[in-house]
C-alpha positions in Angstrom: 83.0 -19.3 -44.8 80.0 -19.1 -47.4 78.7 -22.9 -46.0 79.2 -21.2 -42.3 77.1 -18.4 -43.4 74.4 -20.8 -45.0 74.2 -22.8 -42.0 73.7 -19.7 -39.6 71.3 -18.1 -42.1 69.3 -21.3 -41.8 69.2 -21.0 -38.5 68.1 -17.3 -38.3 65.6 -17.9 -41.2 63.8 -20.6 -38.7 64.1 -18.1 -35.8 62.3 -15.3 -37.9 59.9 -17.3 -39.4 58.7 -18.9 -36.3 58.5 -15.2 -34.6 56.3 -14.4 -37.5 54.0 -17.2 -36.7 53.8 -16.2 -33.1 53.1 -12.6 -33.5 50.6 -13.3 -36.4 48.0 -14.6 -33.8 44.2 -15.2 -33.9 41.7 -12.9 -35.5 39.3 -11.0 -33.1 35.8 -11.7 -34.1 32.4 -10.7 -32.4 30.4 -13.1 -30.1 30.3 -16.7 -29.4 29.9 -18.7 -32.7 27.3 -21.3 -31.1 25.4 -21.5 -27.8 25.3 -17.6 -26.9 23.3 -18.1 -23.7 26.4 -20.7 -22.5 28.9 -18.4 -23.6 27.7 -15.5 -22.6 30.5 -12.6 -22.7 31.6 -11.1 -19.4 31.2 -7.7 -20.5 31.0 -5.8 -23.8 34.6 -5.2 -23.6 35.2 -8.9 -23.9 37.1 -10.0 -27.1 36.4 -13.7 -28.8 39.7 -15.3 -30.9 39.3 -17.2 -34.0 42.0 -19.1 -35.2 42.6 -20.3 -38.8 40.8 -23.9 -39.5 42.8 -26.8 -40.0 42.5 -30.1 -41.1 42.5 -32.9 -38.6 43.0 -35.2 -36.9 43.9 -33.0 -33.8 45.5 -33.2 -30.4 43.2 -31.7 -27.8 44.5 -31.1 -24.1 42.4 -30.1 -21.1 44.3 -28.6 -18.0 41.7 -29.2 -15.0 42.0 -26.5 -12.1 40.2 -28.2 -9.5 39.1 -31.8 -8.9 37.5 -31.2 -5.7 34.0 -30.5 -7.0 31.2 -32.9 -8.8 30.9 -31.0 -11.9 34.3 -30.5 -12.9 34.5 -34.2 -12.6 31.3 -34.7 -14.7 33.0 -32.3 -17.1 36.2 -34.4 -17.7 34.2 -37.5 -17.8 31.6 -36.1 -20.4 34.7 -34.8 -22.3 36.5 -38.3 -22.4 33.4 -40.0 -23.6 32.7 -37.5 -26.2 36.2 -38.2 -27.6 35.4 -41.9 -28.0 32.1 -41.2 -29.9 32.0 -42.6 -33.4 32.4 -39.6 -36.1 34.4 -38.0 -33.2 37.1 -40.5 -32.3 38.6 -40.5 -36.0 39.0 -36.9 -35.6 41.1 -36.8 -32.5 44.6 -38.0 -32.5 45.2 -37.6 -28.8 43.1 -36.1 -25.9 45.1 -35.8 -22.7 43.5 -34.5 -19.3 45.9 -33.2 -16.4 44.1 -32.1 -13.0 46.5 -29.6 -11.4 44.5 -28.8 -8.3 44.1 -24.9 -7.4 47.6 -23.9 -7.9 47.9 -21.2 -10.5 51.6 -21.8 -11.2 50.8 -25.8 -11.7 48.0 -24.8 -14.2 50.4 -22.6 -16.4 53.1 -25.2 -16.1 50.9 -27.9 -17.6 49.6 -25.7 -20.2 53.4 -25.0 -21.4 54.1 -28.6 -21.1 51.6 -29.5 -23.8 52.5 -26.5 -26.1 56.4 -28.0 -25.7 55.1 -31.4 -26.5 53.4 -30.1 -29.9 56.3 -28.2 -30.7 58.8 -31.1 -30.1 56.2 -33.1 -32.0 56.4 -30.9 -34.9 59.9 -30.5 -35.2 60.2 -34.2 -35.3 57.8 -34.9 -38.1 58.6 -32.1 -40.3 59.9 -33.4 -43.6 61.5 -30.4 -45.0 64.1 -30.7 -41.7 64.4 -34.3 -42.3 61.8 -35.4 -39.9 62.9 -37.7 -37.0 66.2 -38.6 -39.0 67.4 -35.0 -39.0 69.6 -33.1 -41.4 73.0 -34.3 -42.8 75.5 -32.2 -44.8 78.3 -33.5 -46.8 81.7 -33.2 -45.7 82.8 -31.8 -49.1 81.7 -28.4 -47.3 84.9 -28.4 -45.5 86.9 -28.4 -48.6 86.7 -24.6 -49.5 88.3 -24.2 -45.6 91.2 -26.5 -46.3 89.6 -29.6 -44.9 87.8 -30.9 -41.9 90.6 -30.1 -39.5 91.0 -26.5 -40.6 87.2 -25.9 -41.1 87.0 -26.9 -37.1 89.4 -24.4 -36.1 87.4 -21.6 -37.9 84.4 -23.1 -36.3 86.2 -22.8 -33.0 87.4 -19.3 -33.2 83.8 -18.2 -34.3 82.0 -19.9 -31.4 84.6 -17.9 -29.2 83.5 -14.8 -30.9 80.1 -15.9 -30.3 80.8 -16.6 -26.7 82.3 -12.9 -26.5 79.4 -11.2 -28.1 77.2 -12.8 -25.7 79.1 -11.8 -22.6 79.7 -7.9 -23.9 75.8 -7.9 -24.7 75.0 -9.3 -21.4 77.2 -6.6 -19.6 76.0 -3.8 -21.7 72.5 -4.9 -20.9 73.0 -5.1 -17.5 74.3 -1.5 -17.2 71.9 0.1 -19.0 68.2 1.5 -18.2 66.6 -1.7 -20.3 68.5 -3.9 -17.7 67.3 -2.2 -15.0 63.9 -2.5 -16.5 64.4 -6.0 -16.9 65.3 -6.4 -13.4 62.2 -4.6 -12.2 59.9 -6.9 -14.2 61.5 -9.9 -12.6 60.9 -8.7 -9.1 57.5 -7.3 -9.4 56.1 -7.1 -13.2 52.7 -5.1 -11.8 55.0 -2.5 -9.8 57.5 -2.2 -12.9 54.6 -1.3 -15.1 52.9 1.3 -12.6 56.4 2.9 -12.8 56.5 3.3 -16.6 58.6 0.3 -17.6 57.4 -1.0 -21.1 57.0 -4.7 -20.0 55.7 -6.3 -23.1 58.2 -4.8 -25.2 60.9 -5.3 -23.1 60.1 -9.0 -22.6 59.9 -9.2 -26.1 63.1 -8.0 -26.7 64.7 -10.0 -24.1 63.4 -13.3 -25.7 64.5 -12.1 -28.9 68.2 -11.5 -27.6 68.4 -14.4 -26.1 67.3 -16.5 -29.0 69.3 -14.5 -31.3 73.1 -15.7 -30.1 72.1 -19.5 -29.5 70.7 -19.3 -33.3 74.3 -18.3 -34.4 75.7 -21.0 -32.3 73.3 -23.6 -33.6 74.4 -22.9 -36.8 77.6 -23.3 -36.2 76.9 -26.4 -34.4 75.2 -27.8 -37.2 78.0 -27.1 -39.4 80.7 -28.4 -37.1 78.8 -31.8 -37.1 77.4 -31.7 -40.4 74.4 -33.4 -38.8 71.5 -32.3 -36.2 68.5 -34.2 -35.3 65.5 -33.2 -33.5 66.5 -34.5 -30.3 69.5 -32.3 -29.7 66.9 -29.4 -29.6 64.9 -31.1 -26.4 67.7 -32.9 -24.6 66.9 -32.4 -20.9 70.4 -32.7 -19.9 71.1 -29.4 -21.6 68.6 -27.4 -19.4 70.1 -29.3 -16.3 73.8 -28.3 -17.3 72.4 -24.8 -17.8 71.5 -24.3 -14.4 74.2 -25.6 -12.9 76.5 -23.7 -14.8 74.6 -20.4 -13.9 74.2 -21.5 -10.4 77.8 -22.5 -10.0 79.5 -19.6 -11.4 76.9 -17.2 -9.5 73.6 -16.3 -11.2 72.8 -12.7 -11.7 76.5 -12.1 -12.7 77.8 -12.1 -16.2 81.6 -12.9 -15.2 79.9 -16.1 -13.3 78.4 -17.4 -16.3 81.6 -17.7 -18.3 83.6 -19.0 -15.1 81.2 -21.5 -14.2 80.6 -22.9 -17.8 84.5 -23.0 -17.6 84.4 -25.0 -14.1 81.6 -27.2 -15.2 83.2 -28.2 -18.7 86.3 -29.1 -17.0 84.4 -31.4 -14.2 82.0 -32.8 -16.9 85.3 -33.8 -19.2 86.7 -35.6 -16.1 83.6 -37.4 -15.6 83.0 -38.7 -18.8 86.9 -39.9 -19.2 86.5 -41.7 -15.5 86.0 -45.0 -15.7 84.2 -44.7 -12.2 82.2 -41.9 -12.9 81.4 -41.8 -17.0 77.7 -43.1 -16.0 77.0 -40.8 -13.4 77.4 -37.4 -15.1 74.0 -36.1 -14.6 73.9 -37.5 -10.7 77.0 -35.5 -10.2 75.3 -32.4 -11.8 72.2 -32.7 -9.8 74.0 -33.1 -6.4 76.4 -30.1 -7.5 73.1 -27.9 -8.0 71.7 -29.2 -4.8 74.6 -28.2 -2.8 74.9 -25.1 -4.3 71.5 -23.9 -3.9 71.6 -24.9 0.0 75.1 -23.9 1.2 76.0 -21.2 -1.4 73.2 -19.7 -3.1 75.4 -16.9 -4.6 77.5 -19.5 -6.4 81.4 -18.8 -6.8 81.2 -15.0 -7.6 78.7 -14.5 -4.8 81.1 -16.1 -2.6 84.0 -13.8 -3.7 82.0 -10.7 -3.6 81.0 -11.4 0.1 84.5 -12.0 0.8 86.0 -9.2 -0.9 83.5 -6.7 -1.7 85.8 -4.5 -4.2 86.2 -7.3 -6.5 82.7 -6.6 -7.8 84.0 -3.5 -9.0 86.7 -5.3 -10.9 85.1 -8.5 -12.1 81.8 -7.5 -12.8 
């Protein structure tokens, strides 16, 4: 049990450290540092941010919002040419440009993708975590629990407990004032703020709670496998399967998440052991997601509630 606590503690510690780093933020300074006429403040209340200087070489990303006018094309070409100049090129490890047009959502998505790539590069090359090779645990850590087999059963029941806690917490939040605030934010954040919902606080709490239980599960997963590598945290198939599970069971429902996870894992196990469909697991997941979105957008629980409305009081 001591080793389980240690593995879980490592996961939680890394989560807390990352949270502190995020909340630290840049310094607020006065005025632009150079070319004051070019970077003239919009108003007297305009703030300027200053981040701590870090040694190069640097990764630079430019998200271009519109490519239909001449000056933006010149800007992109000038930036590329500047990055290739002697004395500058040595300080730039990577320079990326993405043009997204006038779609604000696409611009934000491109920025988020750049950030995710940076996080993945950091995790994959952070030597205290084993770098790209990952971390290993000796099988001797299972001995205090009576061997590997008994340790697996202990971890299994702990994971069941984490799952039960997750379902209970989800239900408690959904039926609380906090949950109603989150629903309001999801539908229209500006209107929710006008009505008195503290959107920044509620979103911060939602992100923290949604990271806490996965951190516990991640610690247990690490302990069970005695091995973990950076690619495990950036596996696209996990995100796809999570969407399929939620949509299959019924989005917006607590019971649906549990039912969807059970049904999908049963289907996934059958596909992986099938000689015919073992290599088409993700294809089947994608087709299943498409069918649900087109024909049963409410998922299984939505279909049940539609036919028997009183079941919502029993199952939810």
